[in-house]
N, C-alpha and C positions, 0 to 999 in steps of 0.2 A: 610130776611122781615128788608126795610130798613124803619127807622125813618123820620119824617120831614123834620130834619136838616141832613140826609143822613149817621144817625149811625144806624148800625145792633141794634136790637131791642128782635130777638128771640133767645132761648137757642143756643150755638154755641159749638160745639163739639170742645175742644181744650185740648192736655196734659196740666197736673195739676202742677201748679208751684212747683219749687225745693223748699222742706222742709228746717224747720230751719235749720237742719245740714248739710244740704249742702249748706246754703248760704255761700257768701264770708263774711271777715271780714268788717264790718260797713265801711264808708266815713264817713256820719255824723252819730251823736248821739244824740239826745237831752234827758237828763237824768232830770226828775222831771222840765222842764221849766216852768217857770210864766212870766207874763207880766200885769203890773199894771200901768196905767197912772191916775194922779192925776186930780182930777177936781173940780169944785166950791162945788159939795155935796160929794165929800169925792174920796177914792180912787176905781176907775174902773176896776175890773179883766178882762182883754181882753182874756189871757190865761190862763187855771189852772191846773198846774202840769201835762205837758205833756211828754209822753216817746214816741220814735220815731228813726227811725235809716235805712239809705237807703247806700245800700254796691253798687260798681263798676256795673254796667249794669245794678242794678236794675230798677223798678218803683215803687215807693211808691206813690198813688194817694190821698191827701188831699181832700175828700168832705164835704161840708156843704152848708147851707145858706149865704149869705151875711152876714156879723157881725158876726160870728160866731168863728172870730179869726185864719184862715187860713192864711191871709195874713202877721199876726203878726207873726205867727209860722213860715213861709219863713223866714221874714225878722231876726227873731232871727237864723236862720238857714245859712242866707248866713251872717251873722258877721254884718248887716245893724242894728241891734237893740241889747242893750244887757240885756238879762233876768235879770227880779228881781229877780227870784230865779232860782235854778237847774244849770247844765251846759252844753253847747254846745261844743264837740268834735269832732276833725278833726283827724281822724284816730286813735283817741285812747289820743289826747291831748286836752285839755282845750283850746280853741279858746283864751279867756281872760286872761290867762298867759302866752302866747308866745310871743316870742321879735318880735319887727317891722319888720325883714326880716320873720320870720315864718309866722307871721302874713297875709304878702303881700304876699305867696307863695298860702298860705291860699286861699286868696280871688282869686288868680289868678285860682284856680283849680274848684272854688265853683263860677258859672256865673249865672246870675239872668236875664229873660227874664219876662219882666211888661206886664200887661194887656192892654194895650193902646198903640198899633205901632206909633199914631200921637201925643203922647207925650214924647215918651220914645226916639227919636232921635231926635238930634238936627236940629232947620229948616232949619241954615245958615250953615251947612255943606253940602258940599256933599257928596256922597254913598262912594265915594275915601277917605275920609279922616276921615269919620265915620269910616271905617274899620281898615285906615293905622294909625290911631294915636296910639290906642293902641299898634297896631306891632311895632313900632319905640319906644314907652316911652319904653317897655320892652325889647328892643333888639332882637325880633325876626324878623324884616325888617332892610334892611340897605339900605337906600337911598331912593327916591321917586320911582325909578322904580324896585326895590324889592319889597316895598311896593303896588305899583300896582299888581305887577301881583298875591302878594300872596295876595290880595284882591279880587281879578279876581276867586280865587279858594276857595275861601271861598263864593262866591257867586253863583260859581257853584255847591257848597257842598247843597247849599238849594234851588238847582232848578231854578236859576236865571242864563239863558243866552238867548244868548251870553250876558256874564258879560259885554264887553265895552260897549255894551247898557247902563248898568246901573250905571259905575263907576261915570260918569258923571253929573248925575241926582241929583236933591234935594230932601228930602221925598216929600214935597207936588205934585211933580211930578207921585208919585208912587201911586197904588192903596193900601187901608189898607192891602190886603196881600200879597203883594210884601214887605210892611215895614216892617211887623213882622217875612218876611224870612230873611230881612235885619239884623232885630234886635236878630234873630238866630246866623247870620252869623257872626254879632260883640261876641255873647257870646261864639262861636268856635272859635275865633281868637287865644285866649292865650292857646288851647287846655287842655281845662275841663275835670277834673273824675267827678264831677258832675253839673247838668242844673237844675235850680228852675224856675219852667213855672207856675208863676201865672195867671191865665185864661186868657193863651196865646192864644186860639183860640175864647173866647167869644165875642169881638167884630167883628171877621172876618163873611163876608156873608156865611151863611149855603153851598150855594154850593162850597166852597173852603175848607170847615173845614176839611174834610177827608183827601184832597189832606196834607194839612197843617200836620195832624195827622201821617199819613204814613209817611212824610217827618221827622218826630221828630220820628219815629220808625226805619227806615233806619241808621238816625246819633246813636242812641242806640246800634242797631247791629252791624253796620260796627265799631264803635270807641270805644265801651265797656261804653260810657256815662251813668250815671245814671242819674235818674228823679224823683224829688220833683216834681207831678204834683198836681198841684191846680187847682178844678174845682166844681162847684155847680150841674156840671150835671152828674148824673150818668151813663148814657147813653153814654157819650163822655168818662168816665173814665171805663167803660167794654169795650169801645173798643181799647184806646191807654193803659190801663195796666192788660189786661186778665191775663198777665203771671206775676203780679207783685202783691201788696198787695193794700189793700186799708183802710185806717182810717177814723173812720166818726165823723166830731166833731160839738157839739151843744153847744153854749154859752160858748165856750173857752175848752170844755174838751171834749175827745176821748172817744164814748158811746158805739163806733163797731171796732172791727181790725181783720182783717184776711186775706187770698188769695179772689184774686179777684172774681175767677167762686163760691168761695162760699159764699160770703157775697152777690153778685147780684142773685145767685139761691135760697139762702137759708137764708137771712136776719133773726137775731134774735130780734134787737132792734126795736122797733115802729117807731124809727123815721128814721131808714134806709129804712124802711117797708113805710112811708110814702113818702119819695124821691124818691123810685121805684114806687108807685102810679101816683105820678107827673109826671112822664115821657111819653111823648105823646104814643098812639097807632094808627096805621093805621087801625088796624083791629077794627070794629065797636062791631064786638063781646067781642072781647077782652076788647075795651073800658067799655064796661058795664059791664062788673065782676067790674070794678074797683069802690072801695068806693071813695065818693063825697069828696071833701076838705082830701084825703088818710085816710077818717075813724076818724081823728083827731076832739079832743073834744072842740080845736078851732084853731082860724087859728091867731091869735097875739102871736108874739113873744114878751118873758118878757125883758126887757131892763137889760142890765149890772149893770144899778146903782141901780138896783132895784130886784135883783133875787131871786125867790120862795126859801122857804124852802126846805129842801130832797134833793128830783131830780130836776133839774131845767125843767126838760122837764114834770113833773109833772100834771100841768093847760092842756096840749095838749096832753095828752097820752090817749087812751082806753083802755090801761091794768091798770089804776089809782087805784090803791091800799088805802083807808083811812087809815089813822096812821099808814103807811108804807113808802110809796114814800111822803109823806108831811112831813115825819118828819125825815126820815134817808135818807142822801147824799150817792149814790151806787157808789163802787170803778170798775175801771178796771176788771172783773173775769173770767178765764179760763172755757169755759161750751162746748168747746171741742177740736180736735187738730187742732191748729195754729190759736184757735178762742177765742177772747175776750169781753165780754158784759158789758157794765154799767149798769146793770137794776136788781132791786130787784124781778123782777116777772120772768123776764126770766130767770136770774142765778140761785134765787131759786130754781127753777123747775128742774133744769138740774141737773141730776144724776154725771156729772161730774165739778158739782159748788167747785171749786178749788181758793183761795185767789190768788191776782197774786203777782209774786215778785216784789216788787216796785223796787228794785235795778238795775235789766234789762232796757237794753235800746230798748223797745220796739218789744224785740225778742223774 
């Protein structure tokens, strides 16, 4: 069954993701990373004690509402922002203790695709120069002819062909989907091991999102590239990251984590359930079974500058328990195999309620 944006919404039978024991060593590991910003009203905690990791060829979807800290987390993973606390490691090395040469190699290996294809490309550079410039700067291409040929191959990798018809064009001569494919081609130019895609399909017409997602999936399979895929849409996360994992963020903290099929088909945290209820259903019978507003007590999202006491989700939570949820802040805890949830009610009710080992990298 297809959703309004062309994304399948029925339960799909796939093989389960690899177990934690079978996963390769992570490329990027975030260990207790936090990011705060100084404002006139004091420090604003945008990301708070997040542990995540992504390995070669893996997909980790970071999901949540706008303003929850997804992009800030991605920027720290990409080395574009330094965390206020915690460590960002690339292949086991703290990126902020690397030498200049090591840091350059890391930045070449971890590439970023921004949300807005209209702003991420230089409007006064044609597509040839956009792709050839990093190739020449890092010694991958020798001369204009070689740069042209390699740029053409990159365009063909992202399904823009014949490449010769796109290379002389400027960004304003391309559609939004074509621009985003050029942005992906640029990310591929230095043979990265990990691509961070920050809402890479959210500004595209719904009719072309599936083509973009399929292209990214093919690159993942053919090139073995890992993805940190950021989206606010769980339907998109389900389609692209079915064989990977999902981390659900709320106001700077991860509140649920696990393999995508388990999180989608059996959500534990009430916030995850609300996000799934927000996915439009083409079947009227299914739509009628959903609770208005996802069953939340309030639609208002608290400000990061004035977070509620205890669990930050408690003012909206349908499972709210007084004198617990509004007093104590829950930590991520193991509730089942490969599943972690930050919730007093869900975690406390589980027979497998085990405190999470904070020394790990999200595994």
